[in-house]
C-alpha positions, -999 to 999 in steps of 0.1 A, spaced: 163 735 75 145 757 99 116 762 77 108 723 79 110 721 115 74 734 119 60 705 98 81 679 115 68 690 149 34 694 138 33 658 122 49 642 154 23 658 178 -8 651 156 -28 618 148 -13 597 119 -29 605 85 -28 568 74 -42 535 89 -20 507 103 -33 481 79 -30 447 96 -43 461 128 -68 485 115 -90 470 88 -115 492 71 -149 479 61 -153 475 22 -172 501 2 -209 491 -11 -206 472 -43 -169 462 -38 -159 434 -60 -133 414 -41 -127 376 -43 -143 356 -69 -160 326 -56 -182 297 -71 -209 276 -54 -197 244 -72 -226 222 -60 -248 246 -82 -225 248 -113 -236 230 -143 -201 233 -160 -212 252 -190 -182 269 -197 -199 304 -201 -176 319 -177 -145 307 -193 -156 319 -227 -167 355 -214 -136 360 -191 -116 387 -207 -83 378 -188 -88 340 -195 -82 332 -159 -110 306 -156 -107 270 -168 -137 246 -166 -135 208 -174 -172 196 -179 -162 158 -180 -141 159 -150 -164 185 -131 -135 208 -121 -135 247 -120 -101 266 -117 -93 302 -114 -61 319 -114 -66 349 -91 -33 365 -101 -46 368 -138 -82 379 -129 -90 416 -132 -122 413 -111 -144 426 -138 -174 404 -126 -183 398 -164 -183 359 -156 -207 366 -127 -231 386 -149 -233 358 -176 -235 328 -154 -267 312 -164 -274 294 -130 -258 323 -109 -233 302 -89 -206 326 -95 -203 356 -71 -179 382 -60 -173 383 -23 -166 416 -7 -135 404 11 -100 412 -2 -78 383 -11 -47 382 11 -13 390 -3 5 359 -10 42 353 -20 33 321 -39 8 314 -68 -22 299 -54 -50 288 -79 -85 283 -70 -94 248 -77 -129 233 -71 -143 199 -78 -178 192 -84 -200 166 -99 -211 173 -135 -250 172 -140 -261 143 -161 -281 152 -192 -313 136 -195 -316 115 -227 -346 126 -247 -376 102 -242 -388 85 -274 -420 103 -282 -447 78 -294 -475 93 -309 -510 81 -292 -531 61 -314 -563 79 -320 -594 59 -325 -613 59 -357 -647 75 -358 -677 50 -354 -689 51 -391 -653 48 -408 -631 19 -408 -595 23 -401 -576 23 -434 -541 7 -435 -512 28 -441 -504 35 -479 -468 18 -476 -483 -14 -457 -489 -43 -481 -525 -54 -483 -537 -84 -468 -546 -112 -495 -581 -119 -499 -598 -153 -497 -599 -158 -535 -562 -153 -540 -554 -181 -513 
């Protein structure tokens, strides 16, 4: 009992070794991967993030234009961020606050309309001056005056 008294008195008289978290918040480290976020107005709903996610926490519905993430299933590996073709996904450096209830990140956007390919008409090239245009081989020949 008396051997521990020295440590108890020293700990009571010195500064605390830990932070008082809600009151004293520390700045995140460089390169910290915190909260996953999406700029939904730039998203093309290609489902690449859904396919690449190792924890399968992302669900994308291209027809409805919805993007959903389960932060409780996310492992914050940022693979989805690295593979996004339009770079609309990013990891914010703020930590997600603790929660007693399961909160899903649900974002609604407008899916981009795919452009229909335009019918490509080949431009007619004029025939050289000395040659007459020959009809296509599949086209029937016009009847001559003698056959009429």
